[in-house]
C-alpha angles and dihedrals in degrees: 000000000000113000089233094057091044091050092050093048093049091045094053090048092051092050091052093047093047090054089051089054092050093051092046092051091048090054091050088061092059108047112194087007094288134113117251132183120260093251088059094056126078122254092244090059093048092051087072093215093159093049099041106024107031092024120042096015089055098036092064094052088047092055091044091052092051091049091048090052095050110184095336134274098335104018130110113291095014118169096344108189099227091046091050090049091053089047090058093058095041091049090054089052090047091053090053090050092050091049089051090051091048093050096048093043091050090050089049091055093047097045097041129214128309108247146155117269121164091349092306127113109213147120094278095173097047095098093053091072092224095312090119088073090073096042108074093181090069092055091075095054089088110092095186133061093027115237090359093146093057090042094054094039093055097044098041090048089052090051091050092053095043094046090052089054090048091053091052094047094046088051090051091050091049090057094040094049091047090053089048092053094046100041098038132216115346088198091064091054092050092047091048091054090048092051092050091049092052091048090055091048093049092048092051090047091050092049092047093047092047091049093050092045091050091048091051092051091050091052092050091051092051090054 
């Protein structure tokens, strides 16, 4: 596959995944669809890993990859060297952001949410070492926010999956952009082949026309 097409495909995928992370992080801030004070939310939620790491830090590399790919293998602006070079650095930053999102989201799953139990706001599942995830009866110990365990479990799990995909795609774009910088513009190679083909066609057409014209002149002279 042309590096331009690959870059565009990866870029569009990264943009979509980054938007998913931003939305997931926004939902984590409003458990049960309600607004809560910052001291009632867990640290992992307040670190904004989905918004900053898996979101903005991946959104920029996605846009850079799309710009580097142009309109595909043979479109305008395809595989421009400087754009591919910028895409290498931005993909590395995006990978760091996705790793940050993965680490914080994993910690959020292991620690559990901050909730109200017996009139005390605390991390009541922290000592379980993540074992609460497999014991659904413990999920309903939290009085406030309602269903916060299921809410955090669903959204943090989504962030873990999406950030893993972002790490893979950023790695692919790192390799793809490096190949694009080293090997050059695939569009130029295609255009060069097209130019050579047209030169051959024109040469054959010129020879055939000259032959027919000469034959016609010879026949007129004989008459």
